C-alpha positions in Angstrom: 0.1 0.7 -16.4 -2.3 2.1 -13.8 -4.4 3.7 -16.6 -4.8 0.3 -18.3 -5.9 -1.4 -15.1 -8.4 1.3 -14.3 -9.8 1.1 -17.9 -10.1 -2.6 -17.6 -11.9 -2.3 -14.3 -14.4 0.2 -15.8 -15.1 -2.2 -18.8 -15.5 -5.2 -16.6 -17.6 -3.3 -14.0 -19.8 -1.9 -16.8 -20.4 -5.3 -18.2 -21.2 -6.7 -14.8 -23.7 -3.9 -14.2 -25.4 -4.6 -17.5 -25.6 -8.3 -16.6 -27.0 -7.4 -13.2 -29.7 -5.2 -14.8 -30.7 -7.9 -17.3 -30.8 -10.6 -14.6 -32.9 -8.4 -12.4 -35.4 -7.7 -15.2 -35.5 -11.4 -16.1 -36.1 -12.5 -12.5 -39.0 -9.9 -12.3 -40.4 -11.3 -15.6 -40.1 -14.9 -14.3 -42.1 -14.1 -11.2 -44.7 -12.0 -13.1 -45.3 -14.9 -15.5 -45.9 -17.3 -12.6 -48.5 -14.9 -11.2 -46.4 -14.2 -8.1 -47.3 -10.9 -6.3 -44.8 -8.3 -7.6 -44.9 -4.5 -7.3 -45.0 -2.3 -10.4 -41.9 -2.4 -12.4 -40.9 1.1 -11.4 -40.4 -0.1 -7.8 -38.2 -3.1 -8.8 -35.1 -1.7 -7.0 -37.0 -1.6 -3.6 -38.0 -5.2 -3.7 -35.3 -7.0 -5.7 -33.8 -8.9 -2.7 -37.3 -10.4 -2.0 -37.8 -11.2 -5.7 -34.4 -13.0 -5.8 -35.4 -15.0 -2.8 -38.7 -15.9 -4.3 -37.0 -16.9 -7.6 -34.6 -19.0 -5.7 -37.3 -20.8 -3.8 -39.6 -21.4 -6.8 -36.8 -22.7 -9.1 -35.6 -25.0 -6.3 -39.1 -26.4 -5.9 -39.7 -26.8 -9.6 -36.4 -28.2 -10.7 -34.7 -29.4 -7.6 -31.9 -26.8 -8.2 -31.6 -23.1 -8.0 -32.2 -21.3 -11.4 -29.3 -19.8 -13.4 -30.6 -16.2 -13.2 -29.9 -16.3 -9.4 -26.2 -17.1 -10.0 -26.0 -14.6 -12.8 -27.5 -11.9 -10.6 -25.3 -12.7 -7.6 -22.0 -13.0 -9.5 -22.6 -9.9 -11.5 -23.3 -7.6 -8.5 -20.3 -9.0 -6.7 -18.0 -8.4 -9.7 -19.3 -4.9 -10.0 -18.7 -4.2 -6.3 -15.2 -5.7 -6.6 -14.4 -3.5 -9.6 -15.6 -0.4 -7.7 -13.4 -1.3 -4.7 -10.4 -2.0 -6.8 -11.0 1.2 -8.8 -10.9 3.3 -5.6 -7.8 1.5 -4.4 -5.9 2.1 -7.6 -7.2 5.7 -7.7 -5.5 6.5 -4.3 
């Protein structure tokens, strides 16, 4: 039973990490297309929190609502974190 739960956590966590990476790249691309100042792609991890904040502000100004990539990014990183925590708890 414990093995099945841990395997499920790995699958869900892996899918969340893939979603997080795709959302991060999409936010970076969104900002780059709008000629916002962004660092080279190699440094994306250093500046991602600032990029997410810029994305949130720009989409709120343009559409009156926060863009869907923000929620995709936020939910996926939280799910991945939750899976890691639960994995560690079940491992003990």
